[in-house]
C-alpha positions as CSV (number, residue, x, y, z in Angstrom):
1,X,18.4,-15.0,35.3
2,X,17.3,-16.7,32.2
3,X,17.8,-14.8,29.0
4,X,16.4,-15.3,25.5
5,X,19.1,-14.7,22.8
6,X,17.9,-13.6,19.4
7,X,20.0,-15.3,16.8
8,X,21.6,-13.4,13.9
9,X,22.1,-16.5,11.7
10,X,19.3,-15.7,9.3
11,X,19.2,-13.6,6.1
12,X,16.0,-12.1,4.7
13,X,15.1,-10.5,1.5
14,X,13.3,-7.5,3.0
15,X,15.6,-4.7,4.0
16,X,14.8,-3.1,7.4
17,X,13.8,0.6,7.4
18,X,11.6,3.4,8.7
19,X,9.0,6.1,7.8
20,X,7.7,9.2,9.6
21,X,4.0,9.7,9.8
22,X,3.0,11.3,13.1
23,X,3.2,14.6,14.8
24,X,4.5,15.4,18.3
25,X,5.1,13.0,21.1
26,X,2.6,10.2,21.4
27,X,0.7,9.3,24.6
28,X,0.3,5.6,23.9
29,X,2.7,4.6,26.6
30,X,5.2,6.2,28.9
31,X,8.8,6.0,30.0
32,X,11.6,7.8,31.9
33,X,14.5,9.7,30.5
34,X,17.5,7.9,31.9
35,X,20.5,8.5,29.6
36,X,21.8,12.1,29.3
37,X,23.0,13.2,25.9
38,X,26.6,14.4,26.3
39,X,29.7,14.6,24.1
40,X,30.8,11.4,25.7
41,X,27.6,9.5,24.7
42,X,28.6,6.1,23.1
43,X,28.5,6.0,19.3
44,X,25.8,3.3,19.3
45,X,22.8,4.9,20.8
46,X,19.2,3.8,21.3
47,X,15.9,4.9,22.7
48,X,12.4,3.6,23.1
49,X,10.0,5.0,20.5
50,X,6.2,5.1,20.0
51,X,4.5,2.2,18.4
52,X,2.7,4.7,16.2
53,X,5.8,5.8,14.4
54,X,6.8,4.6,11.0
55,X,10.0,5.8,9.2
56,X,11.2,6.3,5.7
57,X,14.5,4.7,4.6
58,X,17.5,6.8,5.5
59,X,15.7,9.0,7.9
60,X,17.9,10.1,10.7
61,X,16.9,9.5,14.3
62,X,18.1,11.4,17.3
63,X,16.2,9.5,20.0
64,X,13.0,10.2,21.8
65,X,14.1,12.6,24.5
66,X,12.7,14.4,27.5
67,X,14.7,17.3,29.0
68,X,17.7,16.3,26.8
69,X,17.7,12.8,28.1
70,X,17.1,9.7,25.9
71,X,14.3,7.3,27.0
72,X,15.7,3.9,27.8
73,X,13.0,2.8,30.3
74,X,9.6,1.7,29.1
75,X,6.7,1.6,31.6
76,X,3.3,0.3,30.7
77,X,0.2,-1.2,32.1
78,X,-1.2,-4.6,30.9
79,X,-4.0,-7.0,31.7
80,X,-3.6,-10.7,32.0
81,X,-3.7,-12.4,28.6
82,X,-2.8,-9.0,27.1
83,X,-0.5,-8.0,24.2
84,X,1.2,-4.7,23.9
85,X,3.9,-3.1,21.6
86,X,6.7,-0.7,21.7
87,X,9.6,0.2,19.5
88,X,13.3,0.6,20.1
89,X,15.5,2.6,17.7
90,X,19.3,2.2,17.4
91,X,21.4,4.7,15.6
92,X,25.0,5.8,15.2
93,X,26.3,9.1,13.8
94,X,29.9,8.0,13.1
95,X,30.5,4.3,13.2
96,X,29.2,1.1,11.7
97,X,28.3,-1.8,14.0
98,X,28.2,-5.4,12.9
99,X,27.3,-8.8,14.4
100,X,24.5,-7.3,16.5
101,X,22.7,-9.6,18.9
102,X,19.8,-9.1,21.3
103,X,19.2,-10.6,24.7
104,X,15.9,-10.6,26.5
105,X,15.7,-11.3,30.2
106,X,12.8,-12.8,32.1
107,X,10.4,-10.3,33.7
108,X,10.3,-10.7,37.5
109,X,8.1,-9.4,40.2
110,X,9.4,-10.7,43.5
111,X,9.2,-14.5,43.3
112,X,6.9,-14.3,40.2
113,X,8.2,-14.5,36.7
114,X,7.1,-13.9,33.1
115,X,9.3,-15.9,30.8
116,X,11.4,-14.1,28.2
117,X,9.6,-16.3,25.7
118,X,6.7,-14.0,26.1
119,X,8.7,-11.1,24.7
120,X,9.1,-11.0,20.9
121,X,11.4,-8.9,18.8
122,X,10.6,-8.2,15.2
123,X,12.3,-5.8,12.8
124,X,10.2,-3.4,10.7
125,X,11.2,-4.0,7.1
126,X,10.8,-1.9,3.9
127,X,7.9,-2.3,1.5
128,X,7.2,-0.2,-1.5
129,X,4.7,2.4,-0.3
130,X,3.5,5.8,-1.4
131,X,4.1,9.4,-0.3
132,X,0.5,10.4,-0.1
133,X,-2.8,8.7,0.8
134,X,-4.8,9.4,-2.4
135,X,-8.4,8.3,-3.2
136,X,-9.4,5.5,-5.6
137,X,-7.6,5.6,-9.0
138,X,-5.6,8.7,-8.2
139,X,-2.1,7.2,-8.8
140,X,-1.7,7.4,-12.6
141,X,2.1,7.6,-12.0
142,X,4.0,7.3,-8.8
143,X,7.4,7.2,-7.2
144,X,8.3,4.7,-4.5
145,X,8.8,5.5,-0.8
146,X,10.4,2.6,1.1
147,X,8.4,2.3,4.2
148,X,8.8,0.1,7.2
149,X,5.6,-1.9,7.8
150,X,6.5,-5.6,7.4
151,X,7.5,-7.1,10.8
152,X,10.3,-9.4,9.9
153,X,11.3,-12.2,12.2
154,X,14.9,-12.0,11.0
155,X,17.2,-10.0,13.3
156,X,19.0,-7.0,11.8
157,X,22.7,-7.6,12.4
158,X,24.3,-4.4,11.0
159,X,23.8,-0.8,12.0
160,X,25.0,1.9,9.6
161,X,25.3,5.6,10.0
162,X,22.8,6.2,7.2
163,X,19.9,4.1,8.5
164,X,18.8,3.3,12.1
165,X,17.8,-0.1,13.3
166,X,14.2,-0.4,14.3
167,X,13.0,-3.1,16.7
168,X,9.4,-3.9,17.3
169,X,8.9,-5.2,20.8
170,X,5.8,-7.3,21.6
171,X,5.0,-8.4,25.1
172,X,2.4,-11.1,25.7
173,X,1.1,-11.3,29.3
174,X,0.2,-14.9,30.3
175,X,-3.4,-15.3,31.3
176,X,-2.3,-16.6,34.7
177,X,0.3,-13.9,35.4
178,X,0.2,-12.8,39.0
179,X,-0.6,-9.1,39.3
180,X,2.4,-6.9,40.1
181,X,5.2,-4.7,38.7
182,X,7.5,-6.8,36.5
183,X,10.9,-5.7,35.5
184,X,13.5,-6.9,32.9
185,X,15.9,-5.8,30.2
186,X,16.6,-6.0,26.5
187,X,20.4,-5.8,25.8
188,X,22.1,-5.0,22.5
189,X,25.6,-6.4,21.8
190,X,28.0,-5.9,18.9
191,X,30.6,-8.6,18.5
192,X,29.5,-9.9,22.0
193,X,30.3,-6.5,23.6
194,X,27.4,-4.9,25.4
195,X,26.4,-1.6,23.8
196,X,23.0,-0.7,25.1
197,X,20.6,-1.9,27.8
198,X,16.9,-1.1,27.8
199,X,14.7,-1.5,30.9
200,X,11.1,-2.7,30.9
201,X,8.7,-2.1,33.8
202,X,5.3,-3.5,33.3
203,X,2.4,-3.3,35.7
204,X,0.1,-6.3,35.3
205,X,-3.3,-5.5,36.8
206,X,-5.8,-7.9,38.2
207,X,-8.0,-8.0,35.1
208,X,-8.1,-10.6,32.4
209,X,-8.6,-10.1,28.7
210,X,-10.8,-12.9,27.2
211,X,-9.3,-15.4,24.9
212,X,-9.4,-14.3,21.2
213,X,-12.1,-16.8,20.4
214,X,-14.4,-15.1,22.9
215,X,-13.9,-11.5,21.7
216,X,-17.2,-9.9,20.7
217,X,-15.7,-7.5,18.1
218,X,-16.8,-8.5,14.6
219,X,-13.6,-8.4,12.5
220,X,-14.3,-9.1,8.8
221,X,-11.1,-8.9,6.6
222,X,-12.0,-10.6,3.3
223,X,-9.7,-13.4,2.3
224,X,-8.5,-14.1,-1.3
225,X,-7.0,-17.6,-0.9
226,X,-6.4,-18.1,-4.6
227,X,-3.8,-15.3,-4.8
228,X,-1.2,-17.1,-2.8
229,X,-1.7,-20.3,-4.9
230,X,-1.3,-18.3,-8.1
231,X,1.9,-16.5,-7.0
232,X,3.8,-19.2,-5.1
233,X,5.5,-22.0,-7.0
234,X,8.2,-24.6,-6.5
235,X,10.2,-25.3,-9.7
236,X,7.4,-23.6,-11.7
237,X,4.7,-25.8,-10.2
238,X,1.8,-24.1,-8.3
239,X,0.0,-25.6,-5.4
240,X,-3.3,-27.0,-6.5
241,X,-6.1,-25.1,-4.6
242,X,-7.6,-27.1,-1.8
243,X,-5.0,-29.9,-1.9
244,X,-3.1,-30.9,1.2
245,X,0.0,-29.0,0.1
246,X,-2.2,-25.9,-0.5
247,X,-3.7,-26.0,2.9
248,X,-0.3,-26.6,4.5
249,X,0.9,-23.4,2.8
250,X,-2.2,-21.4,3.7
251,X,-2.4,-22.5,7.4
252,X,0.0,-20.0,9.0
253,X,-1.5,-17.1,6.9
254,X,-5.0,-17.7,8.3
255,X,-3.9,-18.7,11.7
256,X,-2.4,-15.2,11.9
257,X,-5.8,-13.8,10.9
258,X,-7.6,-15.9,13.5
259,X,-5.2,-14.6,16.1
260,X,-6.3,-11.0,15.2
261,X,-9.9,-11.9,16.1
262,X,-11.3,-12.6,12.7
263,X,-14.9,-13.9,12.8
264,X,-15.7,-14.5,9.1
265,X,-14.8,-17.0,6.4
266,X,-14.9,-15.5,2.9
267,X,-16.1,-18.0,0.4
268,X,-17.0,-17.8,-3.3
269,X,-20.1,-19.6,-4.7
270,X,-19.6,-18.5,-8.3
271,X,-16.8,-17.3,-10.5
272,X,-16.3,-13.5,-10.9
273,X,-17.9,-12.5,-7.5
274,X,-14.9,-10.2,-7.5
275,X,-12.5,-9.3,-10.3
276,X,-10.8,-12.5,-11.5
277,X,-12.4,-14.3,-8.5
278,X,-12.6,-18.1,-8.7
279,X,-15.4,-20.2,-7.4
280,X,-15.3,-22.7,-4.6
281,X,-18.5,-24.3,-5.9
282,X,-18.3,-26.0,-9.3
283,X,-21.3,-25.5,-11.5
284,X,-22.2,-27.9,-14.3
285,X,-25.1,-28.9,-16.6
286,X,-26.6,-32.3,-16.4
287,X,-27.7,-34.5,-19.3
288,X,-31.3,-33.6,-18.5
289,X,-30.6,-29.9,-18.8
290,X,-30.6,-29.2,-15.0
291,X,-27.9,-28.0,-12.7
292,X,-25.4,-29.9,-10.6
293,X,-23.2,-28.4,-7.9
294,X,-19.9,-29.7,-6.5
295,X,-19.3,-28.4,-3.0
296,X,-16.1,-30.4,-2.3
297,X,-13.7,-27.3,-2.4
298,X,-16.2,-25.2,-0.4
299,X,-16.5,-27.9,2.3
300,X,-12.7,-28.4,2.5
301,X,-12.0,-24.7,2.8
302,X,-14.7,-24.0,5.4
303,X,-13.6,-27.0,7.5
304,X,-10.0,-25.9,7.5
305,X,-10.8,-22.3,8.4
306,X,-12.9,-23.5,11.3
307,X,-10.1,-25.8,12.4
308,X,-7.7,-22.8,12.3
309,X,-10.0,-20.7,14.6
310,X,-12.3,-18.7,12.2
311,X,-15.7,-20.1,12.7
312,X,-18.4,-17.6,13.6
313,X,-19.7,-16.7,10.1
314,X,-19.5,-18.0,6.5
315,X,-19.9,-15.1,4.0
316,X,-20.8,-16.3,0.5
317,X,-20.1,-14.2,-2.5
318,X,-22.3,-13.6,-4.4
319,X,-25.7,-13.6,-6.0
320,X,-24.8,-10.1,-7.2
321,X,-21.2,-9.2,-7.6
322,X,-18.7,-7.6,-9.9
323,X,-20.6,-9.5,-12.6
324,X,-23.9,-11.5,-12.7
325,X,-22.9,-14.1,-15.2
326,X,-22.4,-17.8,-14.3
327,X,-19.5,-19.8,-15.6
328,X,-20.1,-23.5,-15.8
329,X,-19.2,-26.7,-17.6
330,X,-21.6,-28.2,-20.1
331,X,-22.1,-32.0,-20.5
332,X,-19.0,-32.3,-22.6
333,X,-16.9,-30.6,-19.9
334,X,-16.4,-27.4,-21.9
335,X,-16.5,-24.1,-20.1
336,X,-19.5,-22.0,-20.9
337,X,-20.8,-18.6,-19.6
338,X,-24.5,-17.8,-18.9
339,X,-25.3,-14.1,-18.9
340,X,-28.0,-13.1,-16.4
341,X,-29.8,-9.9,-15.5
342,X,-30.8,-9.3,-11.9
343,X,-34.6,-9.4,-11.6
344,X,-35.1,-11.4,-14.8
345,X,-37.0,-14.8,-14.8
346,X,-33.9,-16.6,-15.9
347,X,-31.9,-15.1,-13.0
348,X,-34.6,-16.2,-10.5
349,X,-34.8,-19.7,-11.9
350,X,-31.1,-20.3,-11.8
351,X,-30.5,-18.9,-8.3
352,X,-33.6,-20.6,-6.8
353,X,-32.2,-23.9,-8.1
354,X,-28.9,-23.1,-6.5
355,X,-30.3,-21.9,-3.2
356,X,-32.4,-25.1,-2.8
357,X,-29.4,-27.3,-3.3
358,X,-27.1,-25.1,-1.2
359,X,-29.5,-24.8,1.7
360,X,-29.9,-28.6,1.8
361,X,-26.1,-29.0,1.7
362,X,-25.5,-26.4,4.5
363,X,-28.1,-28.0,6.7
364,X,-26.4,-31.4,6.2
365,X,-23.1,-29.9,7.2
366,X,-24.6,-28.0,10.2
367,X,-23.5,-24.7,8.7
368,X,-26.8,-23.0,7.6
369,X,-27.2,-20.8,10.7
370,X,-23.6,-19.5,10.2
371,X,-24.1,-18.7,6.5
372,X,-24.7,-15.2,5.1
373,X,-25.4,-14.5,1.4
374,X,-23.2,-11.5,1.0
375,X,-23.2,-8.6,-1.5
376,X,-20.8,-5.8,-2.1
377,X,-21.8,-2.2,-2.9
378,X,-24.9,-3.2,-4.9
379,X,-27.2,-0.5,-6.1
380,X,-30.6,-0.1,-4.4
381,X,-32.8,-1.5,-7.3
382,X,-30.6,-4.6,-7.8
383,X,-30.2,-5.2,-4.0
384,X,-34.0,-5.0,-3.5
385,X,-34.5,-7.6,-6.3
386,X,-31.9,-9.9,-4.7
387,X,-33.4,-9.6,-1.2
388,X,-36.8,-10.3,-2.6
389,X,-35.6,-13.4,-4.3
390,X,-33.7,-14.7,-1.3
391,X,-36.5,-14.1,1.2
392,X,-39.1,-15.6,-1.2
393,X,-37.0,-18.7,-1.4
394,X,-36.6,-19.1,2.4
395,X,-37.1,-16.3,5.0
396,X,-34.4,-17.9,7.2
397,X,-31.6,-17.1,4.8
398,X,-29.2,-14.4,6.3
399,X,-28.3,-11.6,3.9
400,X,-25.2,-9.3,4.2
401,X,-24.2,-6.1,2.4
402,X,-21.3,-3.7,2.5
403,X,-22.6,-0.5,1.0
404,X,-24.8,2.6,1.7
405,X,-27.8,4.5,0.5
406,X,-30.2,1.6,0.6
407,X,-33.8,1.9,1.6
408,X,-35.0,1.1,5.1
409,X,-36.8,-1.9,3.5
410,X,-33.6,-3.4,2.4
411,X,-31.7,-2.4,5.5
412,X,-34.2,-4.0,7.8
413,X,-33.9,-7.3,5.8
414,X,-30.2,-7.5,6.3
415,X,-28.6,-9.7,9.0
416,X,-25.1,-8.2,8.4
417,X,-24.9,-4.6,7.3
418,X,-21.6,-2.8,6.9
419,X,-21.8,0.9,6.1
420,X,-18.9,3.0,4.7
421,X,-17.2,5.0,7.4
422,X,-18.9,8.3,8.1
423,X,-22.4,7.1,6.9
424,X,-25.1,6.8,9.5
425,X,-27.5,3.8,9.1
426,X,-31.2,4.3,9.3
427,X,-32.0,1.7,11.9
428,X,-30.2,-0.4,14.4
429,X,-32.0,-3.7,13.7
430,X,-29.1,-5.6,12.1
431,X,-27.7,-8.3,14.3
432,X,-24.2,-7.6,12.8
433,X,-23.6,-3.8,12.3
434,X,-20.1,-2.8,11.3
435,X,-18.4,-0.1,9.2
436,X,-15.8,-0.3,6.5
437,X,-13.1,1.8,4.8
438,X,-12.4,1.6,1.1
439,X,-10.1,3.3,-1.4
440,X,-12.4,6.3,-1.3
441,X,-11.1,7.4,2.2
442,X,-7.8,9.2,2.5
443,X,-8.1,8.8,6.2
444,X,-8.6,6.9,8.4
445,X,-7.4,3.9,6.4
446,X,-4.8,1.1,6.2
447,X,-2.6,2.7,3.6
448,X,1.2,2.5,3.7
449,X,2.2,6.0,3.0
450,X,4.5,8.6,4.5
451,X,1.6,10.7,5.6
452,X,-0.5,7.9,7.1
453,X,-0.3,7.0,10.8
454,X,-0.6,3.3,11.7
455,X,-2.6,4.6,14.7
456,X,-5.5,4.8,12.3
457,X,-5.8,1.1,12.5
458,X,-6.4,1.2,16.3
459,X,-8.8,4.1,15.7
460,X,-11.1,1.7,13.8
461,X,-12.1,-0.2,17.0
462,X,-12.6,3.0,19.0
463,X,-14.8,4.4,16.2
464,X,-16.9,1.3,16.4
465,X,-17.4,1.9,20.1
466,X,-18.3,5.5,19.5
467,X,-20.9,4.6,16.9
468,X,-22.2,1.6,18.9
469,X,-21.2,-0.8,16.1
470,X,-20.1,-4.4,16.4
471,X,-16.9,-4.2,14.4
472,X,-15.0,-3.3,11.3
473,X,-14.8,-4.7,7.7
474,X,-12.2,-4.3,5.0
475,X,-12.1,-5.8,1.6
476,X,-8.6,-7.3,1.4
477,X,-6.5,-9.2,3.8
478,X,-4.3,-10.8,1.2
479,X,-5.2,-9.8,-2.4
480,X,-1.6,-9.7,-3.6
481,X,-1.2,-8.9,-7.3
482,X,2.6,-8.2,-7.5
483,X,5.2,-10.9,-7.9
484,X,7.6,-8.8,-5.7
485,X,6.5,-9.5,-2.0
486,X,7.7,-6.1,-1.0
487,X,5.6,-4.2,-3.7
488,X,2.2,-3.2,-2.4
489,X,1.6,-0.5,-5.1
490,X,-1.4,-2.3,-6.6
491,X,-3.2,-0.7,-9.4
492,X,-3.8,3.1,-9.2
493,X,-4.9,3.0,-5.5
494,X,-2.7,4.0,-2.5
495,X,-0.3,1.4,-1.4
496,X,-1.7,-1.1,1.1
497,X,-5.2,-1.0,-0.2
498,X,-5.0,-4.6,-1.4
499,X,-3.4,-6.2,1.6
500,X,-2.9,-6.2,5.4
501,X,0.0,-8.6,5.6
502,X,3.1,-9.8,3.6
503,X,4.7,-13.0,2.5
504,X,8.3,-14.0,2.8
505,X,8.7,-15.4,-0.8
506,X,7.0,-16.8,-3.8
507,X,7.5,-20.4,-2.9
508,X,5.3,-23.1,-1.4
509,X,7.2,-22.7,1.8
510,X,6.4,-19.0,2.0
511,X,5.4,-17.7,5.5
512,X,3.2,-14.8,6.5
513,X,4.8,-11.6,7.8
514,X,2.6,-9.5,10.0
515,X,2.4,-5.7,9.7
516,X,2.5,-2.8,12.0
517,X,-1.0,-2.1,10.7
518,X,-2.4,-5.5,11.6
519,X,-0.8,-5.5,15.0
520,X,-2.3,-2.1,15.9
521,X,-5.7,-3.1,14.5
522,X,-5.6,-6.0,16.9
523,X,-4.5,-3.8,19.7
524,X,-7.5,-1.5,19.1
525,X,-9.8,-4.6,19.2
526,X,-8.2,-5.4,22.6
527,X,-9.1,-1.9,23.7
528,X,-12.7,-2.5,22.6
529,X,-12.9,-5.7,24.6
530,X,-11.4,-4.0,27.7
531,X,-13.8,-1.0,27.5
532,X,-16.8,-3.5,27.4
533,X,-15.4,-5.3,30.4
534,X,-14.7,-2.1,32.4
535,X,-18.0,-0.5,31.6
536,X,-16.7,2.8,33.1
537,X,-18.6,6.0,32.3
538,X,-15.3,7.9,32.7
539,X,-14.4,6.6,29.3
540,X,-17.4,8.1,27.5
541,X,-15.7,11.5,26.8
542,X,-12.6,9.8,25.3
543,X,-14.8,7.5,23.2
544,X,-16.8,10.5,22.0
545,X,-13.6,11.8,20.3
546,X,-13.9,9.0,17.8
547,X,-17.4,9.7,16.5
548,X,-16.3,12.0,13.6
549,X,-14.3,10.7,10.7
550,X,-12.1,13.8,10.8
551,X,-10.6,12.6,14.1
552,X,-8.9,9.9,12.0
553,X,-6.5,12.4,10.8
554,X,-5.4,12.9,14.4
555,X,-5.5,9.2,15.2
556,X,-2.2,9.2,17.0
557,X,-3.4,11.9,19.4
558,X,-6.9,10.5,20.1
559,X,-5.8,6.8,20.4
560,X,-3.0,7.9,22.7
561,X,-5.4,9.8,25.0
562,X,-7.9,7.0,25.1
563,X,-5.4,4.2,25.8
564,X,-3.8,6.2,28.5
565,X,-7.1,6.7,30.3
566,X,-8.1,3.1,29.8
567,X,-4.8,2.0,31.4
568,X,-5.4,4.4,34.4
569,X,-8.9,3.1,34.9
570,X,-7.7,-0.5,34.7
571,X,-5.7,-0.1,37.9
572,X,-7.9,-1.1,40.9
């Protein structure tokens, strides 16, 4: 039988570790207790563990047990073209183990086979998180909790008595997999001596998950592509934004986002749309006193994102943002700033000039129908003035807003409206209707804290189902501010608020590192697509458990219950 051997020849700067955040036994998947715990139990022990568990560094682990037996068999139900996750935890009470290696067998069902290459092992690695999930600005001072959220590709080769080894197991079911029960093993060796064997039994049902590009869920994680260019250097030289070397560096980061089901390209049409945000459209004054706009960077970025698989919507920030001034170059090439007030004649004149130019350019590129002029948490009076200006310019413009407490007049003018979690919109007329979480929610959220369950990320998609929404929005996929790639304690907000993924280093060859959070958000989106495909009323009660925000505190419980029922109903 063919085996995939995970090499131990790599070293990685992120140390692997663990954090506790859930209560009780999960119901996300199921297994059988096969290894009795006895005085003769080998020193190197291991068990399957829930994908909803995170651990703090140095936390002891005694194994997921049932009737005093350790679970070394994982049974699960998958669709064709599916992806699922499980964890393995290895520990030793009295002996250190070195030179660990891992072998994965093919999965077989009679004469049918799923190659071992479809099973991926990653190793949850420490990042600098927080103890509690506090609201915006609440961390005036903090201590660091080392929390395992970054999914390192580098195998852990040493097991100590003080810290277990955690293995994140991902199974991708081929789209053409023949239905049936597939079995295989994952073996752990130390110095080439077999120490533990874990058995996998996967039921592949006769249902196919659509390709990611065909998912209907509207995922909108805002991108901050300038941050990576700012942080990463080679010999002190940064990549020039929108150069070939820049795009080469960015490509794997945004391909990872596309694989999660991202629908939206985040673009910047002026400086300062967000704090310290740079523009992709260069503004300048002409000799005649008019305006000129250079769209070269905007075009290059949008084209690359579409090439990488994100191509449903172009969100443009912003006619009204964190500031309303315009930075531009005068005829001498000197940087200048024009202060504007929303609703003023000068504001209208400048933005009408831009919109006329921008619309013509977008139509030339064939992108106008995909473009949304997007605003973030703008007050009613200002938002109403902006909507009036845009619609007076051309009623065909699409407008987007993430916010709440706007009038029905404004709400009905929006193409894309994302309301903060827990807020009910007034109408259901928006073609794109999503919700978002921000730093003002303790739960559910994407924080990396010892009291936060990563199941909250899967909860997001189930909540969208319960509220009859199209999807989920969050403000930061990659807004890194710290030079240390493991430090996600940004500002005074809870750790994780500024990012969903990690990077391996601060060099131009840096690679993205996925997170437990992103993987479980993606899995929740898969559930969303499966529920739509099944269209089974027996799921209604389970979906109803996600209507109230308070259920986010018990995300592990409710996601486990819903996924278990979904799997049962998937079996014909």
